[in-house]
N, C-alpha and C positions, 0 to 999 in steps of 0.2 A: 504493499500499500504507501502512494505517495505521501512525501510531507511536505509543509509548506516549504521546507528548505532545497528537498530534494526537487520537489515541480518546479521551484525556479531555478534551481540550475538547469533543467531541462530547457525551459524555455532561453536562458544567455546562450545556450548552443545548438536550438532547437533551428527551425527551418520557419520557422514563422518572426519575423522580425519586423520590429518595433524602435523607434529612437532610444526608448531606455533599454532594450537588450541590446541595441548596437552601441550605446554606451559603456555598460557596464563592459560586454565583453571587452571593446579596447582597454579599459581601465582593469582586467583584469592582463591581460595579456602586456601592456607596459610595464606592469610594475615588474611580471617575470623576468621579461625583457632588460629592468635593469638589474635584475639578478644576476642575468647569465652573464649580462655585460662586465659589470664588477667583479664577478667571480673569474673569470677570463683572465682580467688583467692582473687579479691574484696569484694567478695561478701559473700564467705564460709571460708578464707583461703586455698584455695586446687587449686593445679595446674589439671585441669582437662585434660589437654593433658597425662599428664606423669604417665604413667601406673607402672614401674616403682616403681618410688615414692610410688603412691596407694600403690602397694604388700609390699612394706616396710614398711609402714605405720600399712595397716593390722596386719603384725607380732608384730611390735610393739605393738598396740592395743591388740591382743589376749595374749599378757604376760600382759600387766597391767590393761587387764580386763574388759576396755572402754570400755563397750557395743554403748554407742551414738555414737563414733569415729569409733569404728571396722564396726558399720552400714551402718556410711555416708559411707567408704572406700568400704564396701563391694555392694555397690549399683553403687557405679561407677565403678570400675571394671567391674563388671555385665554389667552395662548400655553399657559401651564401646563395649565389646562384643556380646552385642543384635543387638547396631548398625550392625555391622560390617556383622552379619547374614543377617540383613535385606536390608542393600545394596545388598547381594549377589543375596539373592530370587528377590529383585526387578530388577534388573539391567539381570538377567537371562531371567526373567519373559518374558521383552520385548526382548531379546536377542533372545528367541528361536522365538518367535513371526516374528518375522523380523521389530520389531520396529524401528523407526527413533531415538525416542526420552528415550530412552535405559540410555543415559545418562542423559539426561534432568529429566526423573521420579525420577532421584535420587535427582539432585539439585532441584528439585519443591516441594520434601518429606521434605528437610532440610531447604529450606526457609519457606514453612507453619509451620512445627516443631517452626523455630525459631519465627516466626511470632506471633504463640498463645504466646510462653512464655515472648516473649516481653511485647505484654498487659497483661499480666494474672500475672506475677512473681510478685510483689508488693502486691499481694491479699495475698500471702501466709507469714505464724508467725512461728517466731520460728524456731524448729525443721523440724516442714513440708517443710519449703521455704527451709533451707540447702539442704533435702533428694529431693526435685524437683528440685532445683537446678542444685544440682551436677547430678543428673539422665538425668537430659534431655542434660547439656551441656556433658558428657562423649556418650552417644547414640551416639551425632551429630560429637564427634570425631570420633567413628567408623565409624561412617557411611560416614565420607569424608577418611579416613585413605584408607577403602576397596575400592572407587570411584577409588583414585588415583592410584592404582593399576591396574585398566584395559585400563588406559591411558600408551600403552608400550612404550611411547619415553622420559617420565619422571619416573627415576626409583628411586622415592625418596617417601617419607612418608609425608602426610602435616603438621603431627605432630609431625613427631620425628627428632627431630633439631640437639642431641645429633649422630645422624649418618650423616647430614650432615656437619657440623663441623669437623669429624673423617675425612670424605670423603677430605675436606678443606685443613686440615692437609698435608697429603698421598699427594693431589695435589700439596701442596708448599713443600713440603719435595723431591718430583720430580723437579722441576722447579730449588729449589735450587743444586741438585746434581751434582757437576763439573764435573763427565764422561773424570778422565783424564786417565784409565785404556781404553791402542788400545788393539783394536782386539775382542772385545767386545762391544754386544747389549747395545747401550745407554739408558742412563733414561731418559726417555720422560713425562714431564707432560702435560697435558694437559687444555690450558688458556680457550678452551670454556667449558669445564664441570666446573673448577675452577668459571668463571662469573656465570654461571647460577646455581651453590652453593650459592654463596654468595648472589644473586641476590634474591633466596627462604629465608635464612638466613634474609636479610634485611628488608623482608615483615614482615617475623613473627614478627619481632620485632617491625617493623612500626606497625602492628597490633595489637601488645600487647600496644605501646602507645593509641592508638583511644580506645582501648577496655576501656585502667585504664580508659580514663579523659570521655569517656562516662558514662562507670558505675557511677566512683565517681557525672559526674553533674549530671546524672538526671535518673539513677539507670539501672535498664533491659532494660529498653524503648529506650534505644541506640541504641537496636538490632533492633528497625521496617524498619528503611531506611535499614540496612543490608539483610534482610528477603524479604525485599521488591526488593531490587537488583538482589536477588536469581530465582526470581521469575520472574524478568521480563527477566532473561537470559533463563530459562526455557518454557517458555510461545509457542514463536512458534514451537518448537519441537511438543510439548505435541498436542498444538492446528491443526496441520496438523496430527496428525497420530489419534487424535479423528474423525477428518473429514472423515479421509480416510475411518476409521473404522464405520462411517454411510453410505459411499458411497457417501457423496457430497465435493464438490470444500472446498479445506481448505479457510476460510471468516477469517481471522487475524488482528486485530486492531490495531498492533505498527510495 
């Protein structure tokens, strides 16, 4: 039997989208992105959401011929692209079949990937650990970024804080504009958009703090409860579609 909490979770990741649930899904994903980004920096001194920085790093290491660091940057950039590709394939596979779990499929895959990584990351050592960490974290970032583009009412990327801060500055500039010239259209800011952007940037910051503290305290195993939350979020829509495909009533246990 569904509880209010599990019912709400199934709506957040379900196919019937509303502006409220779009916002809640974006907030959760950007919080997770902040955690993963900071954990990556603690572990391998690399911000795994920052593709501009990774591209610049590749250019630097091409010049100084540092093959090891060039390889890590290339793995990160390639993994980010592959994450976006996989999200697009998985989402459209569900959409073309009319599945209600097309959002939840991507969230479930991310949760399973993070869970496996959180449980096994400490088994890797040296260069292999760096490559695996960067590959998994960048893949997840690409996956999340592609997923949030499917949410029409939240025109942001979960890892692209630069763009959001730029939009905050624009909105603040509009709100501060004096509008002293009569007979012209006034310049108006959008307080609602400003609050939304500030909230999302704040959540990325909060996730970064949590990711740094968690990784310093227990390593990548701090990601296990994060992965479990994502899997719970995706469970009901996925279970419902699986039961429908088998021709049986959906029996879910949350």
